C-alpha positions as CSV (number, residue, x, y, z in Angstrom):
1,M,10.3,-13.9,-4.2
2,N,9.1,-10.8,-5.9
3,S,8.7,-7.1,-5.8
4,L,7.4,-4.4,-3.6
5,T,4.5,-3.1,-5.7
6,N,0.9,-2.2,-5.2
7,R,-0.1,-5.4,-7.0
8,P,1.8,-8.7,-7.5
9,T,4.4,-8.3,-10.3
10,P,7.8,-9.9,-10.7
11,L,10.6,-8.2,-8.8
12,A,12.1,-6.0,-11.2
13,G,34.3,-2.7,11.6
14,R,30.8,-2.6,13.4
15,P,28.5,0.3,12.5
16,D,27.0,2.5,15.2
17,V,23.8,0.5,15.6
18,S,21.4,1.3,18.5
19,P,18.9,-1.0,20.1
20,L,15.5,0.4,21.1
21,P,15.9,3.6,23.1
22,G,16.3,3.5,26.8
23,I,16.9,-0.3,27.2
24,G,20.7,-0.4,27.5
25,E,22.9,-2.9,25.8
26,V,21.8,-6.1,24.1
27,T,23.5,-9.5,23.7
28,D,26.0,-9.9,20.9
29,V,25.6,-13.1,18.9
30,E,27.5,-14.6,15.9
31,Q,26.2,-13.9,12.5
32,P,24.7,-17.1,11.1
33,E,26.2,-18.7,8.0
34,I,24.5,-18.1,4.7
35,S,21.8,-20.8,4.1
36,A,18.7,-21.5,2.1
37,K,16.8,-19.7,4.9
38,L,19.1,-16.7,5.3
39,V,20.8,-15.1,2.3
40,G,20.2,-11.4,2.9
41,F,23.6,-10.7,4.5
42,E,25.6,-11.7,1.5
43,S,25.2,-9.3,-1.4
44,K,27.5,-11.3,-3.7
45,D,25.1,-14.3,-3.4
46,A,22.7,-14.2,-6.4
47,R,19.9,-15.4,-4.1
48,S,20.1,-12.1,-2.1
49,R,19.4,-10.0,-5.3
50,P,15.5,-9.9,-4.9
51,F,15.9,-8.8,-1.2
52,N,18.4,-6.0,-2.2
53,L,15.9,-4.8,-4.9
54,L,13.1,-5.0,-2.4
55,R,15.2,-3.0,0.1
56,A,15.7,-0.2,-2.5
57,Q,12.0,-0.1,-3.3
58,L,11.0,0.0,0.4
59,I,13.4,2.9,1.1
60,K,12.0,4.8,-1.8
61,K,8.4,4.1,-0.6
62,L,9.2,5.2,2.9
63,A,10.7,8.4,1.7
64,E,7.5,9.1,-0.2
65,T,5.1,8.1,2.6
66,G,7.1,8.8,5.8
67,G,7.3,6.5,8.8
68,H,9.6,3.6,9.6
69,L,7.5,0.9,11.4
70,I,6.7,-1.8,8.9
71,G,4.6,-5.0,9.4
72,I,5.0,-8.0,7.2
73,T,2.2,-10.5,7.0
74,S,0.4,-12.8,4.6
75,P,-3.3,-13.8,4.2
76,A,-2.6,-17.5,5.1
77,P,0.2,-19.5,6.7
78,N,3.2,-20.9,4.9
79,A,3.5,-18.1,2.4
80,G,7.1,-17.4,3.5
81,K,6.5,-14.1,5.4
82,S,9.1,-14.8,8.1
83,F,11.6,-15.8,5.4
84,V,10.9,-12.5,3.6
85,A,11.1,-10.5,6.9
86,S,14.4,-12.0,8.0
87,N,16.1,-11.6,4.7
88,L,14.8,-8.1,4.1
89,A,16.0,-7.1,7.6
90,A,19.4,-8.7,6.9
91,S,19.7,-6.9,3.5
92,M,18.6,-3.6,5.0
93,S,21.2,-3.9,7.8
94,Q,24.0,-3.8,5.3
95,L,23.4,-0.1,4.7
96,S,25.6,1.9,7.0
97,N,23.1,4.8,7.1
98,R,20.2,2.6,8.3
99,R,19.6,1.2,11.8
100,T,17.6,-2.0,11.4
101,V,15.4,-3.8,14.0
102,L,13.5,-7.0,13.5
103,I,10.8,-7.9,16.0
104,D,8.9,-11.3,15.9
105,L,5.3,-10.8,16.9
106,D,4.1,-14.1,15.5
107,L,3.8,-15.4,19.1
108,R,2.2,-18.7,18.4
109,R,4.2,-19.8,15.5
110,A,7.4,-17.8,15.7
111,T,10.3,-18.8,13.4
112,I,12.6,-15.8,13.4
113,A,14.7,-17.3,16.2
114,D,15.2,-20.5,14.2
115,I,16.2,-18.7,11.0
116,F,18.9,-16.7,12.9
117,G,19.9,-19.6,15.1
118,L,18.9,-17.9,18.3
119,E,18.3,-19.7,21.5
120,G,15.8,-19.0,24.3
121,P,14.0,-19.4,26.4
122,E,13.0,-15.8,27.0
123,G,11.8,-13.5,24.2
124,V,9.2,-11.1,23.2
125,T,6.3,-13.2,24.6
126,E,7.9,-13.2,28.1
127,Y,8.5,-9.4,27.8
128,L,4.9,-8.8,26.9
129,L,3.7,-10.9,29.8
130,G,5.5,-8.5,32.1
131,D,7.7,-11.1,33.8
132,E,10.1,-8.5,35.1
133,L,12.0,-8.9,31.9
134,S,13.6,-5.9,30.1
135,L,14.0,-5.5,26.4
136,S,17.8,-5.4,26.8
137,Q,17.6,-9.0,28.0
138,I,16.0,-10.3,24.9
139,G,17.6,-8.2,22.1
140,R,20.3,-9.8,20.0
141,R,22.8,-7.8,17.9
142,I,23.7,-10.0,14.9
143,G,27.4,-10.3,14.3
144,T,29.0,-7.1,12.8
145,S,25.8,-6.2,10.9
146,N,23.6,-3.2,11.5
147,L,20.8,-5.4,12.9
148,V,19.2,-6.0,16.3
149,V,16.7,-8.9,16.5
150,Y,14.1,-9.3,19.2
151,P,13.1,-13.0,18.9
152,T,10.1,-14.9,20.1
153,F,9.9,-18.5,21.2
154,P,6.5,-20.2,20.6
155,A,4.3,-20.5,23.6
156,P,0.6,-21.2,24.2
157,V,-0.6,-17.7,25.2
158,N,-3.6,-15.5,24.6
159,S,-1.7,-13.6,21.9
160,A,-4.6,-11.2,21.1
161,E,-4.6,-9.9,24.7
162,L,-0.9,-9.2,24.5
163,M,-1.3,-7.3,21.2
164,V,-3.3,-4.6,23.0
165,S,-1.3,-4.6,26.2
166,D,0.5,-1.6,27.6
167,R,3.8,-3.5,27.2
168,L,3.1,-3.8,23.4
169,L,2.2,-0.1,23.2
170,D,5.4,0.7,25.0
171,L,7.4,-1.5,22.6
172,V,6.0,0.2,19.6
173,A,6.6,3.7,21.2
174,R,10.3,2.8,21.7
175,A,10.6,1.6,18.1
176,R,9.1,4.8,16.9
177,A,11.5,6.8,19.0
178,L,14.4,5.4,17.0
179,G,13.8,8.1,14.3
180,E,13.5,8.2,10.6
181,D,17.0,6.8,9.9
182,A,15.8,3.4,11.3
183,V,13.7,0.7,9.8
184,V,11.8,-1.5,12.3
185,I,10.3,-4.6,10.8
186,F,7.5,-6.5,12.7
187,D,6.9,-10.1,11.6
188,L,3.2,-10.5,12.2
189,P,1.0,-13.6,12.2
190,P,-1.0,-14.4,9.0
191,V,-4.1,-12.2,8.7
192,F,-6.6,-15.1,8.9
193,A,-4.8,-17.0,11.7
194,N,-6.3,-14.7,14.4
195,D,-6.8,-11.0,14.8
196,D,-3.2,-10.3,16.0
197,A,-2.0,-8.8,12.8
198,I,-5.1,-6.6,12.5
199,L,-4.6,-5.3,16.0
200,V,-0.9,-4.5,15.6
201,A,-1.3,-3.1,12.1
202,E,-3.3,-0.1,13.5
203,Q,-0.1,1.1,15.3
204,L,2.3,0.8,12.3
205,D,3.2,3.0,9.4
206,G,2.6,0.5,6.7
207,I,2.2,-3.2,5.7
208,L,3.9,-5.5,3.3
209,L,1.7,-8.4,2.2
210,V,3.3,-11.6,1.1
211,V,1.3,-13.7,-1.3
212,E,2.2,-17.1,-2.8
213,Q,1.8,-17.8,-6.5
214,G,-0.8,-20.4,-7.2
215,V,-1.9,-20.6,-3.5
216,T,-3.1,-17.2,-2.3
217,T,-6.6,-16.5,-3.8
218,K,-7.9,-13.2,-5.1
219,K,-10.6,-13.4,-2.4
220,Q,-8.0,-13.9,0.4
221,L,-6.0,-10.9,-0.9
222,Q,-9.0,-8.6,-1.1
223,S,-10.3,-9.6,2.3
224,S,-6.8,-9.1,3.8
225,L,-6.6,-5.6,2.5
226,Q,-10.1,-4.8,3.9
227,L,-9.2,-6.2,7.3
228,L,-5.9,-4.3,7.5
229,H,-7.4,-1.0,6.3
230,P,-6.7,1.9,7.1
231,T,-3.0,1.0,7.6
232,P,-1.4,1.8,4.3
233,L,-0.4,-1.0,2.0
234,L,3.2,-0.3,1.0
235,G,3.3,-3.2,-1.4
236,T,2.7,-6.8,-2.2
237,I,5.5,-9.3,-2.3
238,F,4.9,-12.2,-4.7
239,N,6.8,-15.1,-3.1
240,R,7.8,-18.3,-4.8
241,F,7.2,-16.8,-8.2
242,T,8.2,-19.1,-11.1
243,G,9.5,-16.7,-13.8
244,G,11.1,-17.2,-17.1
245,S,13.1,-20.2,-18.1
246,G,16.3,-20.5,-16.2
247,D,15.5,-17.4,-14.1
248,P,13.6,-18.1,-10.8
249,Y,13.0,-14.4,-10.3
250,G,11.3,-13.8,-13.6
251,Y,13.7,-11.2,-15.1
252,G,15.1,-13.2,-18.0
253,G,18.8,-13.4,-18.5
254,K,21.5,-14.9,-16.2
255,Y,23.1,-13.2,-13.2
256,D,25.3,-15.9,-11.7
257,G,28.4,-14.7,-13.6
258,Y,27.8,-11.2,-12.6
259,Y,27.8,-12.1,-8.9
260,S,30.8,-14.4,-9.1
261,D,33.1,-11.8,-10.7
């Protein structure tokens, strides 16, 4: 995985965390163990390093541009956007001065719940359908971290209709009301899967675009940027980058010893 830039380049006690305003308490769940899917909670794990660097760059970018509602998407499926969104949120939640919220809006192919080991059956889809379900019933506070996750469990729904519903607008408004010390990350569907990402992006402060080395084409990247415009592109994340010899992140040099000290 690589950096937050405007073009793909190699990636150079419980805190007082609040759920979305006005929804009451959320369910506390255990923090999942570190795994190949989820490394962002453990800063001493060398695999978390690119997400920590991405975190620092995102904070700097948000300070420059303002706003705190971030969408993460990719041109095509299987680029690793949910993996990036989950680990960036986990990494961000380790900062005591940042409230972090992760919302899964990939309604048809949701994977955030699986990554965090969360069980359903009710999630964001059911909330958007208006089934007398409150946000407090679907929110999960992860362990002792500064992170609240609103998961989705895949269901055959008309997702585009839900992306422009009053319930979605209310969800975004509640997220915006958290204030500038919060970072709210929306895991969106791939741009070309349907128009869901395009519809939601209009309501957000910026987009991170995940591209996969050797798979995402220049045409896909250019077309994605055109479709997501005018929502600002905060950066492009080059995922599955094969860097220098012995260094999967492309920096050169070895860091395992540094993290094990």
